[in-house]
C-alpha positions in Angstrom: -6.4 4.1 -5.0 -4.7 1.5 -7.0 -5.7 -2.1 -6.6 -2.8 -2.9 -4.3 -3.4 0.1 -2.0 -6.4 -0.3 0.3 -7.8 2.7 2.1 -8.1 2.7 5.9 -10.8 0.5 7.4 -13.4 2.1 9.7 -12.0 0.3 12.8 -8.5 1.5 12.0 -9.7 5.1 11.5 -11.6 4.9 14.8 -8.3 4.1 16.6 -6.3 6.7 14.6 -8.6 9.7 14.5 -8.4 10.8 18.2 -4.6 10.7 18.1 -4.2 13.0 15.2 -3.4 16.7 15.4 -5.5 19.2 13.5 -8.9 17.9 14.5 -11.7 20.2 15.5 -11.3 21.4 19.0 -7.5 21.4 18.8 -5.6 24.7 19.2 -4.6 26.4 15.9 -5.7 25.2 12.5 -7.6 22.0 11.9 -7.6 19.9 8.8 -10.8 19.7 6.7 -10.6 15.9 6.3 -7.9 14.1 8.3 -9.0 10.8 7.0 -8.6 11.9 3.4 -5.2 13.3 4.3 -4.0 10.1 5.9 -5.3 8.0 2.9 -3.4 10.4 0.6 -0.2 9.8 2.6 -0.8 6.1 2.6 -1.4 6.1 -1.2 1.8 8.2 -1.8 4.0 6.1 0.5 2.9 2.7 -0.8 2.6 3.8 -4.5 5.9 5.5 -4.6 4.8 8.1 -7.1 5.9 11.7 -7.2 3.9 14.0 -5.1 2.7 15.9 -8.2 1.1 12.6 -9.3 -1.2 12.4 -6.3 -4.8 11.8 -7.5 -7.0 14.9 -7.5 -9.5 13.2 -5.1 -6.9 13.8 -2.3 -6.7 17.5 -2.9 -3.8 19.6 -4.0 -0.6 17.6 -3.9 1.5 20.5 -2.5 -0.9 21.0 0.4 -0.7 17.3 1.3 3.1 17.4 0.9 3.5 20.5 3.1 1.4 18.9 5.9 3.3 15.6 5.7 6.6 17.5 6.0 5.3 19.6 9.0 4.0 16.5 10.8 7.3 14.8 10.2 9.3 17.7 11.5 7.2 17.8 14.6 7.5 14.0 15.2 3.8 13.2 14.7 4.4 10.1 12.7 6.8 8.6 15.2 4.5 9.5 18.1 1.5 7.8 16.3 3.6 4.6 15.9 4.2 4.6 19.6 0.6 5.3 20.5 -0.7 2.5 18.2 1.1 -0.3 20.0 -2.2 -2.2 20.3 -2.8 -2.5 16.6 0.2 -4.1 14.8 -1.2 -3.6 11.3 -2.0 0.1 11.7 1.3 0.6 13.6 3.2 -1.0 10.7 1.5 1.3 8.2 2.4 4.4 10.3 5.9 3.2 10.7 6.2 2.8 6.9 5.1 6.5 6.6 7.6 7.5 9.2 10.4 5.6 7.5 9.5 7.1 4.1 9.6 10.6 5.6 13.0 9.8 7.1 14.3 8.6 3.8 13.1 11.8 2.1 14.8 13.9 4.8 18.1 12.0 4.3 17.9 12.5 0.5 17.4 16.3 1.0 20.3 16.4 3.5 22.5 14.5 1.1 21.6 16.8 -1.8 22.3 19.8 0.4 25.7 18.4 1.4 26.5 17.6 -2.2 25.6 21.1 -3.3 27.8 22.6 -0.5 30.7 20.4 -1.6 30.2 21.4 -5.2 30.0 25.1 -4.3 33.3 24.9 -2.4 34.9 23.3 -5.5 33.3 25.8 -7.9 31.2 23.1 -9.6 27.6 23.8 -10.6 24.8 23.1 -8.2 22.6 20.0 -8.6 18.9 20.9 -8.6 16.1 18.7 -7.2 13.4 17.6 -9.5 13.2 16.1 -12.9 16.0 18.2 -14.4 18.9 16.9 -12.2 21.6 17.5 -14.8 23.9 20.5 -14.8 22.2 23.6 -13.5 22.2 26.6 -15.9 24.4 29.5 -14.7 23.9 33.1 -15.8 26.8 33.0 -18.3 26.0 29.6 -19.8 23.7 30.9 -22.5 26.3 33.5 -23.5 29.0 30.9 -23.6 26.9 28.6 -25.7 26.3 31.4 -28.3 30.0 32.4 -28.2 31.0 28.8 -29.0 28.5 28.7 -31.9 29.7 31.9 -33.3 33.4 31.0 -32.8 32.8 27.7 -34.6 31.4 29.4 -37.7 
């Protein structure tokens, strides 16, 4: 973790661990290391880096991202914030994660609405990711070459 991001203390983990889904004994799948997962989410939320920049010690970034999204969709982060009313520091941290997830969900919805609006106007779709410029359409390459040939 970077110098500004401190991992969970043992006393915080002791309060948080029994509240988490995916522990041994729960129905369905269980996480290999819930503490490492929570620390990965804390690192990502507080660092603000892209998911693909998650340090390798936390595991595969896509696995962590998928689990964060699933927990967000099922309300785990908000439920944890409610359950942790007795620890204001830990609750604030979980609330930051919940707020971050909500912001991400809003961005996705806005992008989806923008793409739907563009589609209805016949404008090209805006893709997520580092190439957020004009999306290539099937005929773009042919048009490009026709312009080059026509200009000659």
